N, C-alpha and C positions, 0 to 999 in steps of 0.2 A: 599256294600262297594263302588261301583262305584258312587252312589249318594253322599257319604261322601267325596270322592275325588273331585268331581265336586264342592261341597259346599266349601270345603277348598280352592280350587284354585280360586274360584270366590271371596271369602273373601280376599285371599292373593293379588289378582290383584287390589283390591280397598280398601286398608287399611285406617282406620280412627283412629285418636288419641284422647286421653282424655276421656271426659265423654259423648260427643255427637257423637253417631255412628249410624246415621239413616239408612244408607244402610246396615250395618251389622245387625242391629236389624230387618230390613225387611226380610233379607235372613233367619234369625233364625225363625221368625214367619212363613214364607212360609214353611220351612222344618218341623215345628212342627204341622202345620195346620191339617194334617190327623189324629192326635193322640187323639183328644178330651180331651185336658188338660185344667185346669183352668189357664188362662193367666192373668198376671198383668204386666203392663208396668210402668217403672219408671217415676217419675215426675221431679226430678232434674237431671236425667241422662237417657241415652238410654238403660236401663236395661230391661231384660225379666225374669220374674219369672213364671215358669210353674209347676203346681202341678198335679201329677198323683195319683189318688185315687185308691187303690186296692179294690178288691171286699170284703175284710174282714177287720175288725178293727185290729190295730196293731201299731208298732212303726212308727216314721217319720225319714227318712234319707234325708240329703241334699247332692247334688252333684253340684260342681261348675266348670264352665269354664269361663276364662276371654277372652275378645273380642278385646281389644284395641291394636293398633300398636305403633310404635316409630317414632319420627320425624327424619328419617334417609333415605338417598337416596340409593335404592337397587342397588347392584352390582353383583347379582348372575348370570345374563344372562339367567334365566329360561324363558321358553315361556310364563308363566303366571306371570312374574315379575311385580311389581308395577311400575307405571310411574308417580305417583302424588306427589313424594317427601317424602312419608311416607313408612314404611316397617314393615312387620310382621317378624322382626328379632329375636323375642323371642318365636315364636311358638304358639302364641295365636290363630292363624287361625286353627291350629290343635286342640287346646283345645276346641274351639267352635264346630267344626265339630264332634269331638269325643263325646262331651256331647250330641249333637243331636243324634248320633248313640246309645248312652246308653238309651236315652229316647225312641227310637223306639224299642230297645230290651226289655225294661221293660214294655212298653205299650202292647207288644204282649203277655205278661204273666199277664195282669191285673187281669184276673179271678182267678189267684192263689195267688195274692199278699195279705199279711196280713199287711196292713199299707199303708203309703203314701210316695211318693218321691217328694222332692222339687228340681227342676232344676234351678240353679242360673247362669244366663248368665250375666256376669259382665263387664261393662266398667271401665276405670280408674284404672287399676291395676298398670300401669307404673307410674302414678302420686301419688299412695298411697292413693287415695281418694275414689275409687269406692266401696270397701267392706263396709267401715264405712257408706257411704251414703245409700247403700242398706239395711244395718241393721237399720238405722234410718227410712227408708221407710217401714220396716216391713218384710223383707225377712225371718227372723227367725221365724216369726209367720204365715207364708203363709199357712201352713197346719192346723192352729188352735192351735198349741202349739210348743214349742221349739223342734227342732230335737233331736233325741237320738244319732245320729252320723252324722258326716260331712266328706266328702272326696273330694280331688282335686288332679289332676295330672299335672305335668309340663314336657314337652319334654326338653331334654338337649343333648349336643353332646356326642357321644360315641357309643359303639357297639350296633347296631340297635336291638331293641326289648328287651333290658335288663331293668328290673325294679329295683328300690332300694328305701329304706327308713330306718328309725331307730326310736326306741322309744325315747321319750323325745325331747330335743332341736334338731331341724333340720336346721333352718335358723335363722339368727340374727334379732333382732329388729334394726330399723334404725332411727336415729335422724339427723336433719340438724342444724348445729351450725353457727350462724351469730353473729359477734362481731363488734361493733363500738366503738372506743376509741377517746375521744375528749380531746384535750389539749388547748394550747394557741399558736397561730402562731407567727412567728417572722423571723428575718434575720439569715441565716445560720452562719454568722460571730459572732453572739451573742446568742449562745444557752442558756446561763444562764438567758437571758431575756425572754425566751419562755418556754413552756412546750411541748416538742416534743412528739407526740403520737407514733412515729415510734419505739423508743426503748421499749416502753410499749408493743406494739404489738409483737415485736420479743421475748421479755421476756415471754409474755403470751403463745406464740406458743411453745417455748421450755418447759415451765412449764407443759403444757397440755400433751405433748408427754411423759414427765417423769411421770406425774400423773397417766396415765393408766397402766404404767408398775410397779408402786410402790404401788398403792392403791388397785389393784385388783389381785386376784389369777390367775395364769396361767391356772388353771383348770376351771375358769369361766371368760374367756378372754373378754376384751374390746378393740376394735380397734378404734382409733381416727386418722383421716387423714385430715390435713389442705390442702385444694385444691385451695384456692384463697386468694390473698393479695391485698390490695389497700392502696395507700398513695401518697400524693403529686401530682405534676403536671409537666409540661415541664420545668419550671424554677427550676434549681437545687440549687439555693441560697435562696429558700424560705422554711421555716419550716411550714408545713401545720397544720391547726387546728385539722384535723380529719384523722384517719387511721383505717383500719379494716382488718378483715380476716374472712374466712368461711371454712367449711369443713363438714365431715361426721363422725358420731359416730355410732358404731355397738356394740350391747350387746346380750348376750345369755340367760339372766335370768331376771325375774321381779325384783329381788333384785339389780342387777347391774344397771338396768334401773332407779330404784328409786334413787340410790346413784349418778349416773351420773347427773340426773336432779337436785339433791339437792346440789351437791358439785362443779360442774363446774362454775356456775355463780359467787359465792363468791370468788372463786380462781382468776378468771380473774379480777373481780372488785378490789380485794385487790392489785393485781399487778399494775393495772392502777393507783390506789391511791398512791402507793409507788413512782410513777413517776410524781405525781402531776396532774394526769389526772382522768377522769371519764370514765366508760365503760357501755355500754348497751349490754346485752347478751340475745340473743334469741336462745332457744334450743327447736326446734319443733319436735314432734314425728311424723314420717312418718308411722311407723307400729311397733307393739310390736314384741317380738320374736315369731317365728313359732315353737310351742311346740306340738309334737304329744302325744296323749294319750298313755301311756305305754301299757295297755292291748290291745287296738284296733290296735296299730302298730304291735304288735306280731301277731294278727289275720290277718292283711293285708298281712304280709309276708307269712303266712300259706295259705291264700286263693290264692295268686298269684302263689305260688309254686304248689298248687294243679291244678291250671288252666293252667299254662304255663311251668311248669317243674323247677326243682331245678337249672338247669344251666342258667336260665333266671331271677333269682331273687337273689339279693345281699343285704346285710346289709350295709347301708351307714356308713363308719367307723367313721366319725366325722362331726360335724355340719358345715354348709356352712355359710360364713359371709355375703352373699347377703341377702336382705330382701324380704318379700312377704306379701301382705296385706290380704291374706286368714287368717293370724294370728288373725285378728279381729274376725273372725268366731270362730277359735279354742280357743280364750279367753273366749267364752261363751258356746261353745258346744264341747264335746269330739269328737275328730276326728283325721284324718291322712292326711298329705300331702306327696306325693310320686313322684318319678322321673321315666321317661321313656326315655331311650337313643334312639336317632332317626337320627343319621347321615347316609346319603345314603352311600352304600358300596363303591362307586367310588369317594366320595367327601372327602376332608380333614376335620378333626374335628375342626371346627371353632366355637368359643364361641358364646353364645347368645349375642345379641346386636351388632354383627358385620354386616357390610353391605354385607358381603359375606356368612352369615349364611344360611344354607340349612338343611331342615328336610324332612324325607322320608314319603310320603303318605302311605306307606305300614303299618305303625304302627297304623293307624286310627282304623282298626278293633279290634286290641288288646287293644287299649286305651278304646274304647267303651265297649268291653267285660269285661275289668278289673273293670271299674266303675259299670257296671251292676252287676257283680259278688259280689262286695262289698255291694251293696244295697240289693241283694238277701240274703246275709248272715244274714241280720236282718229281712227280710220280707217274708221268705219262710214259716213261720208259725210253729206251734208246730209239733213235730214228732209224727206220729200216733203210 
């Protein structure tokens, strides 16, 4: 446990963002070095894939921990706080150290394992790129075939040491919407001589907010939030040729994802055309919905209850509209994503991504034990 705390704090003090995490990668490699694992390093990113081969043939289980931080200046005042302008405000430092702990626990039982474990140390979760890139580079085939199950855990604010998840949809798929509307510029005193893109933009924004409430069931919700607008310049008597807006779209099902991608572009384009303008619509997928396997999620809840007690395991009541790129793995492999609450007992419950977010080292042992227990559920071999 002491080694995991030291590893977590070293990673926390030197956070790295995006896909290139050389210092974090080196710390992970050093921590795994005694375990005699099959190591593969990423080519397009600083990933680490480590395979533990059990002594007996059997299933393949994948365990994932993300490693990247956020471009955020830390304000926690912790003795090991970052000073480089980045911050582990989402707990990925714990995810990394906890996965190292699971690797040590499972390696100690190598002689009893029936199958293999793939440890997926992933950069680029915050950008939504890392999991897809690691899949392109072969993480799902690292043990020689697709995993039979995949698991990942995320620390969140709340009562320290409490786990939760749910069968089915757990987190939303995320898309980024960017729209550029082009008209014809002119003088503000003669709008009839121009094609002002601003009214087209405002009409499209209003229509999109209505679209998600009238075209989708409240039981399979879609959230669309416009977060950016652009138009014109400092001279207020000029009708600009171009205006635009952007925002985020969240969905909980593959069906809603397909409809959003099919229906939003023609809706915006038709509104622009009604104003005598044209529109370019980019709707880029960041990650699909995070959907837990129904059977495995029930098993996870049972395994966690048996290991930690009924009072420390809860069923997540409803899906969370935040996104998670482990969904790329779950789209190909049955598995489960689950949460671990980790607010220090004397600290306020501050949300992830806050400059004052703080997570308790003491959950590391339980995080490692939970991941190891879930792998063992598949790898302990036939009952005599």
